[in-house]
N, C-alpha and C positions, 0 to 999 in steps of 0.2 A: 417288669415296669406299667403301670395301671395308663390307659389314653382312653378315660372314660367316654371323650367326645370322638373317639374313631381317630384313625388316623390317615388322613387326602394326601399325597404325595407329590408334591407341583414342582421340585425339583429335582435332586437327585440323591437318594440314602444308601448309605454303602454299611454293610458288617463283614468288613472283611475278615480274611483267615485267621486267625491269632491260633498258631500251636500252641497248647497247652494254656491258651488265653481265656479270655471270658465266655460266661455261657448267658444266654436275655433270653428273658420271657416275658413277651407282651400283652398283655389281655386288654382288646380293642373290642368295640361292636363290629366293626370294618374297617381295611385298607381298599383303600384306593388308590390305584399306580396311574397317574397322568401324568407323571416327568421317568424316574425311573429309580427301582429298587433291586438294588444287585445283595448276592448274599450268598459268602463264600465258608465253606469249613469241610477239609479232607481230612480231618481228623477221625479216624476210627473212632466207631460207635459199640462204645462195649457197657456194660448193666446203662445202657438207657443211656448215657450221657451228650446226647442229644446238646447241640451247640447253641441252635435256634428253635425257640417256643411260638406259637402264636398260640393264644386262647381267643378264641372266637366269644362275644357273649349279647346279650340285650335279645329280644322278643320281636323289637319294632321293625320292618320296614327300612332301607337305608333308600333317600332318593339324593342325587349330585347334580352340580350342573359342572360340564367342563370348564375350562379355563384354555386348550391351545384349539388342537385340529377336531375335535369334536366341538368347538365352543358354539355350532349352529344348530346344535343337533339335540344337544342338552340344554337346557338356556336356567336362568335363575327364572322364570316363570313356566319353565315348559319341563322340570329335572327329569332324568331315566333314574326312573326304581329298579337300583339290584336285586331288590328279595334283601332277606335277613343274614345276616351273621355275614357278608360278603367280601370276596378277595377279589376284586375286579379290578382288571388291566383294562382300561380305557384312555386308548389313546399315548399309554405307555410303552415303560419297555418292563418285562421280568426276568431278572438274569439270577437263576438258582444253580449253585456249584456242591453238591452236596457230595462230591467220590472226586479221588485223584483223577485229574486230567488223561492219563496212561489208562485209565477201566475201559477197558472194552462196552460196546452200547448195543450189541447183539449180539446173536450165538446163532448159528448155523440152526436148523431147522434139524435135520440130522442129526445133530448132535444132542437135542432135546430129546427125540423121542428113541436112540438110542440109550440114555440116559435111564431111562424111564421103562425099556424096556426087562430088565432084571429086576 
């Protein structure tokens, strides 16, 4: 999917977990999240079978005007510059789940030290 004009999410965009389902590659110069972006995939990655992939394109700085919570900060007359190829969360919500929910999110430090001692 090529979005040459960029992706400015002002509502809610959900990429659901589809067991053995679709894969999606998005080519875009920017992603601005002013609403909600949810991406879920708990499939095991084997041989680079990544479910969702963003390829950031373009060489120009990106500016945007906010719609809600930051509307007095980044305006149409004074837009906010977020640089080149940004993925910016601007008053919105970004939720990414790339592993099963029962995956440990931390490891005790002594386990790491002992594992590397051999």
